[in-house]
N, C-alpha and C positions, 0 to 999 in steps of 0.2 A: 804728185809729191808724196813721199812716204810719211811725212809728219802730219798730214791732214787725212781725216777719215773719208772713205769713198761714200758719198752721199747716196749713190744708187743702191748700194748694199743696205744702207740704213732705211731707205724708203721701202725696200722690198722685204724687210724683216717681218716675219709673222709671229707674233707673240703666242698665238694659239698652238703653235707647233712645239712649244717648250714642254718638257716633262714636269709633272707635279712632283714636289719633294716634300717630305714630312719634316717637321721640326722636332728636335729632341734636345732638351737641355741637358748638357753633359756635366757642367760644373755648378752644382747647386750650392747655395750658402747653407751653413749649418743652422739648425733651429736654436732657439733660446735654450731649450732643454738640453740639447747636445753640448752647447758651450758651458752651461752650468755643471753638467756631469763631468766634463773634462777639467773644469776648474777644481771640483771637489776631489778628483783623482790625484791632482798635482799636490794639493795641500795635505 
């Protein structure tokens, strides 16, 4: 059946064969100093 996973494929999956990936945060939150500076520029 197409709606159920093939249990043989799941049982033969090797986690060690996966490639390692690095994490990089792309959307950082502004610091308190940055927000204060932007507030003072607006006023």
